[in-house]
C-alpha positions in Angstrom: 20.1 -10.6 -28.4 19.3 -6.8 -28.2 22.1 -4.3 -27.7 21.7 -0.5 -28.1 23.1 1.2 -31.0 23.7 4.2 -28.9 27.2 4.5 -27.4 26.7 8.0 -26.0 27.7 7.7 -22.3 26.7 11.4 -21.7 23.0 10.7 -22.5 20.8 11.0 -19.4 19.4 7.6 -20.0 22.6 5.7 -20.0 23.6 4.3 -16.6 27.3 3.4 -15.7 27.3 0.2 -13.5 31.1 0.1 -12.7 30.4 1.0 -9.2 28.5 -2.4 -8.6 31.6 -4.3 -9.6 29.7 -7.3 -10.9 29.3 -8.4 -7.5 25.9 -10.2 -7.0 23.8 -8.4 -4.5 25.5 -5.1 -5.0 22.9 -2.4 -5.7 22.1 1.3 -5.9 19.1 3.5 -6.4 18.7 5.8 -9.3 16.4 8.6 -8.5 16.4 11.7 -10.9 14.6 13.4 -13.5 15.9 13.3 -17.1 14.7 14.9 -20.5 12.4 12.7 -22.6 13.9 11.6 -26.0 12.4 12.2 -29.3 9.6 10.0 -30.7 8.3 8.8 -27.2 4.7 8.1 -28.3 2.3 8.1 -31.3 0.9 11.0 -33.5 -2.3 11.2 -31.1 -0.6 11.2 -27.6 3.0 11.2 -26.6 5.7 12.4 -24.0 6.9 15.8 -25.4 10.5 15.7 -26.3 12.7 17.2 -23.7 9.7 17.2 -21.0 10.7 15.7 -17.6 10.7 11.8 -16.9 11.1 10.8 -13.4 13.1 7.7 -12.7 12.9 5.9 -9.5 15.0 2.7 -10.3 16.9 0.1 -8.3 20.0 -1.2 -10.1 21.1 -4.6 -8.9 24.0 -6.8 -9.8 23.1 -10.4 -10.1 25.0 -13.4 -11.4 23.8 -13.1 -15.2 24.2 -9.2 -15.3 22.3 -6.2 -13.9 18.6 -6.1 -13.0 16.8 -2.9 -13.2 13.5 -2.5 -11.6 11.4 0.3 -10.5 8.9 3.0 -11.7 9.0 5.6 -14.6 6.8 8.6 -14.3 6.0 11.0 -17.2 3.2 13.3 -18.5 1.4 12.3 -21.8 0.0 15.3 -24.0 -1.9 15.1 -27.1 -5.5 15.4 -28.3 -8.8 13.7 -27.4 -9.7 11.1 -30.2 -13.4 12.2 -30.1 -13.4 16.1 -29.7 -9.8 16.8 -30.6 -9.2 19.0 -27.4 -6.0 18.8 -25.7 -5.3 16.1 -23.3 -2.5 15.9 -20.6 -2.4 12.9 -18.2 0.3 11.6 -15.9 1.5 8.0 -16.4 3.3 5.8 -13.8 4.9 2.6 -15.4 6.5 -0.3 -13.4 9.5 -1.5 -15.3 11.8 -4.5 -14.8 14.6 -5.5 -17.2 17.5 -7.9 -16.9 20.6 -6.5 -18.7 22.9 -9.4 -19.4 26.8 -9.3 -19.2 27.9 -9.8 -22.8 29.8 -13.1 -21.9 26.7 -14.4 -20.2 24.2 -13.6 -23.1 22.9 -16.4 -25.3 23.6 -15.1 -28.9 20.4 -16.9 -30.2 18.2 -15.1 -27.7 17.0 -12.0 -29.7 14.9 -10.7 -26.8 17.7 -10.5 -24.4 19.0 -7.0 -23.4 22.8 -7.0 -23.4 25.0 -4.5 -21.6 27.4 -2.3 -23.6 30.6 -2.7 -21.6 29.7 -1.4 -18.1 26.8 0.9 -19.2 23.3 0.3 -19.5 21.1 2.3 -22.0 17.6 2.7 -20.5 16.1 4.4 -23.4 14.8 1.2 -25.2 13.3 0.1 -22.1 11.7 3.4 -21.3 10.6 3.7 -24.9 9.0 0.1 -24.9 7.2 0.6 -21.7 5.7 3.9 -22.4 4.6 3.0 -25.8 2.9 -0.1 -24.3 1.2 2.1 -21.7 -0.3 4.6 -24.2 -4.1 4.7 -24.6 -5.3 3.4 -27.7 -7.9 6.0 -28.0 -7.1 9.0 -25.6 -10.0 10.9 -24.4 -10.4 14.0 -22.5 -12.9 12.4 -20.2 -14.6 9.1 -20.3 -18.0 10.4 -21.4 -16.7 12.7 -24.0 -19.4 13.2 -26.8 -17.1 14.1 -29.4 -18.0 16.4 -32.5 -20.9 16.7 -34.7 -20.4 14.5 -37.6 -22.4 17.2 -39.8 -21.1 20.5 -38.8 -18.1 19.8 -36.3 -19.5 21.5 -33.2 -18.0 20.1 -29.9 -21.1 18.2 -28.4 -19.6 18.5 -25.0 -20.2 22.2 -25.1 -23.7 21.9 -26.7 -25.1 18.4 -25.9 -28.5 19.5 -27.2 -27.3 20.3 -30.5 -29.4 19.1 -33.4 -29.9 19.4 -37.2 -33.3 19.1 -39.0 -33.8 15.7 -40.5 -32.5 15.7 -43.9 -33.6 13.4 -46.4 -30.9 11.4 -48.4 -31.3 12.5 -52.0 -31.2 8.7 -52.9 -34.6 8.3 -51.1 -36.2 11.6 -52.1 -38.6 9.7 -54.5 -39.7 7.5 -51.7 -40.4 10.3 -49.4 -42.8 11.9 -52.1 -44.5 8.6 -52.2 -44.8 8.4 -48.5 -46.4 11.8 -48.2 -49.0 10.8 -51.0 -49.8 7.7 -49.2 -50.3 9.6 -46.0 -52.7 12.0 -47.7 -54.8 9.2 -49.0 -55.2 7.6 -45.6 -58.1 10.1 -44.8 -59.9 9.3 -48.0 -62.5 6.5 -48.5 -61.6 3.8 -50.9 -63.8 3.9 -54.0 
């Protein structure tokens, strides 16, 4: 059974459901823009704290609790995993979660979301859904060439970038033997 540790009813992501009156079928729309909470992402890409998150939700009373469904829209910012340039992309995430009334919740069900009084804290739902939707390796574009492993030049800016072939010092003795063998090819065998 999951309950929120936050009891701050003034948070933008806490929704009061008293107006539904626990009447199955009663519903209302929640369409608003709120500020993103801290830590909504990974070190590579995230929703910036206090950036806008657009909620387009339907809150509906059902027999067991309150069903929240709809769409969450936000902008992810971070860096490309190949070339480290800034990345910014919008995400649109479908969400659906049933928040159980405390008296209807099964105490053994650790995955169930349970209401705190008549309020629903949407932050855990938004956080989980955004984290699940994050790209594993964010890219500035699908065909990003990345950085040169030798000198760090952005290969997207200079795709013809090359370095002279360098011989690994561990193979230097063999390289000398190879050039000796190449010089002997033109000579008759005695």
